[in-house]
Backbone bond lengths (Angstrom), bond angles and torsions (degrees), N, CA, C in turn:
res aa  C-N    CA-C-N  psi(-1)  N-CA   C-N-CA  omega(-1)  CA-C   N-CA-C  phi
1 M - - - 1.460 - - 1.526 110.66 -
2 A 1.332 117.85 -42.96 1.459 121.39 179.83 1.524 110.76 -65.26
3 E 1.349 115.88 -35.19 1.463 119.63 179.27 1.517 110.66 -65.92
4 K 1.335 117.97 -40.42 1.463 121.69 178.68 1.523 109.80 -64.77
5 Q 1.328 116.92 -41.24 1.462 120.64 178.88 1.535 110.09 -63.57
6 A 1.327 116.54 -41.10 1.465 120.00 178.43 1.527 110.62 -64.10
7 D 1.332 117.42 -39.72 1.464 120.91 177.58 1.529 111.04 -64.46
8 T 1.341 115.86 -42.25 1.463 120.96 178.82 1.525 110.36 -63.18
9 R 1.327 115.67 -43.48 1.465 120.45 179.15 1.537 110.42 -63.45
10 A 1.327 117.31 -44.14 1.466 120.95 179.23 1.530 111.04 -61.67
11 A 1.321 116.37 -41.40 1.470 120.32 179.03 1.528 110.64 -65.37
12 A 1.322 116.29 -41.77 1.465 120.44 179.32 1.524 110.67 -64.43
13 L 1.308 117.00 -41.63 1.458 120.31 178.92 1.525 111.62 -68.05
14 A 1.313 116.99 -36.34 1.463 120.64 176.40 1.529 110.23 -64.12
15 A 1.319 117.22 -41.70 1.461 121.44 178.07 1.527 110.55 -64.83
16 L 1.310 116.34 -40.71 1.466 121.12 178.06 1.526 110.45 -63.12
17 D 1.323 117.04 -43.41 1.456 120.57 179.08 1.524 110.95 -64.38
18 A 1.316 117.24 -40.21 1.467 120.84 177.65 1.532 110.66 -62.63
19 A 1.330 117.03 -40.79 1.461 121.23 178.22 1.530 110.36 -64.69
20 R 1.334 116.91 -40.90 1.462 120.91 178.34 1.524 110.24 -61.99
21 Q 1.317 116.75 -44.72 1.463 120.64 179.82 1.530 111.37 -63.65
22 A 1.325 116.57 -39.91 1.466 120.82 178.47 1.527 110.28 -64.80
23 R 1.341 116.89 -41.20 1.462 120.45 179.43 1.527 110.19 -64.23
24 E 1.327 117.24 -43.25 1.456 120.53 179.48 1.528 111.04 -62.98
25 A 1.317 116.88 -41.23 1.465 120.79 177.88 1.531 110.52 -65.03
26 A 1.325 116.68 -41.05 1.465 120.64 178.76 1.520 110.43 -65.14
27 D 1.326 117.93 -40.40 1.461 121.35 177.59 1.526 110.61 -60.51
28 L 1.326 116.94 -44.95 1.461 120.47 178.61 1.526 111.11 -61.57
29 A 1.323 116.73 -44.22 1.462 121.04 179.39 1.527 110.99 -64.20
30 E 1.320 116.52 -41.42 1.464 120.99 179.78 1.527 110.53 -63.43
31 H 1.318 116.80 -45.90 1.459 120.13 -179.85 1.522 111.24 -64.85
32 A 1.314 117.45 -38.40 1.465 120.47 176.31 1.531 110.41 -63.80
33 A 1.313 117.42 -39.39 1.465 121.59 179.04 1.528 110.86 -66.50
34 V 1.322 116.82 -39.00 1.469 120.01 177.19 1.531 109.50 -64.06
35 R 1.332 117.06 -46.44 1.468 119.68 178.24 1.527 111.07 -57.23
36 E 1.335 115.79 -45.27 1.463 120.39 -179.47 1.528 110.96 -64.72
37 A 1.318 117.00 -42.38 1.465 120.54 178.59 1.526 110.76 -61.32
38 R 1.320 116.52 -43.04 1.463 120.03 178.56 1.524 110.87 -64.77
39 R 1.326 117.22 -42.90 1.478 120.53 177.92 1.527 110.97 -61.02
40 A 1.321 115.88 -33.39 1.464 121.32 -179.31 1.529 112.18 -81.29
41 G 1.334 116.67 -0.95 1.461 119.78 176.06 1.511 116.08 99.55
42 A 1.324 118.30 6.39 1.473 120.15 178.67 1.527 109.72 -66.29
43 S 1.298 116.27 137.63 1.459 120.57 -179.81 1.525 110.46 -81.65
44 W 1.323 114.97 157.25 1.463 119.66 175.06 1.522 110.24 -63.11
45 S 1.324 116.99 -32.32 1.470 120.18 178.33 1.525 110.52 -62.16
46 R 1.321 116.57 -45.11 1.476 120.47 -178.99 1.524 111.07 -67.26
47 I 1.331 116.92 -41.48 1.462 119.81 177.01 1.526 109.29 -62.17
48 G 1.306 116.90 -43.07 1.464 121.18 177.68 1.521 112.12 -58.50
49 E 1.332 116.88 -40.94 1.470 120.56 179.18 1.526 111.19 -56.78
50 L 1.321 116.71 -38.83 1.467 120.28 -178.90 1.528 112.10 -63.19
51 Y 1.320 116.43 -25.57 1.465 121.70 -176.77 1.525 112.97 -109.12
52 G 1.319 116.71 2.85 1.459 119.52 -176.77 1.522 111.60 70.17
53 L 1.330 115.57 31.85 1.460 121.67 -178.64 1.525 110.06 -116.91
54 T 1.317 114.48 162.31 1.457 119.52 170.63 1.519 108.56 -78.81
55 K 1.315 115.58 171.29 1.464 120.85 174.64 1.528 109.87 -54.07
56 Q 1.321 115.38 -46.89 1.460 120.22 -178.90 1.522 111.77 -65.46
57 G 1.319 116.91 -38.09 1.459 120.81 178.10 1.520 111.83 -63.23
58 A 1.339 115.84 -41.07 1.463 119.92 178.26 1.524 110.43 -65.75
59 Q 1.319 116.23 -41.98 1.465 119.72 178.58 1.524 110.83 -61.04
60 Q 1.313 116.57 -43.42 1.467 120.11 179.84 1.526 111.21 -66.00
61 R 1.315 116.11 -43.86 1.463 119.92 -177.22 1.529 111.81 -64.39
62 F 1.334 116.87 -37.62 1.453 120.37 -172.54 1.520 114.71 -112.19
63 K 1.316 116.53 15.78 1.459 119.73 -179.99 1.522 111.37 -55.96
64 R 1.306 117.06 -44.87 1.467 120.77 179.99 1.532 111.12 -59.36
65 A 1.328 116.51 -38.46 1.467 120.41 -179.17 1.518 111.37 -64.42
66 T 1.313 116.93 -41.10 1.450 119.84 -177.50 1.516 112.14 -82.09
67 D 1.317 117.99 -22.63 1.464 121.04 175.43 1.520 110.41 -66.46
68 A 1.324 117.22 -24.17 1.467 122.32 -177.83 1.526 112.37 -79.63
69 Q 1.317 117.76 -0.45 1.466 121.49 -177.34 1.486 112.32 -63.33
């Protein structure tokens, strides 16, 4: 019984780690897309619209992404 629980726990942790890695990859892709959109002339207002944010909200959310330019 303890062995099955350990296997279940290991599988759950592996799934959690995979989800974390996917989220990190998605964050990197999203930030790269924001940088590219800004380079292409997209306004903060338009980027905000895509996320249901104001211009200021988009700037705050993606400041780190654009600082990396």
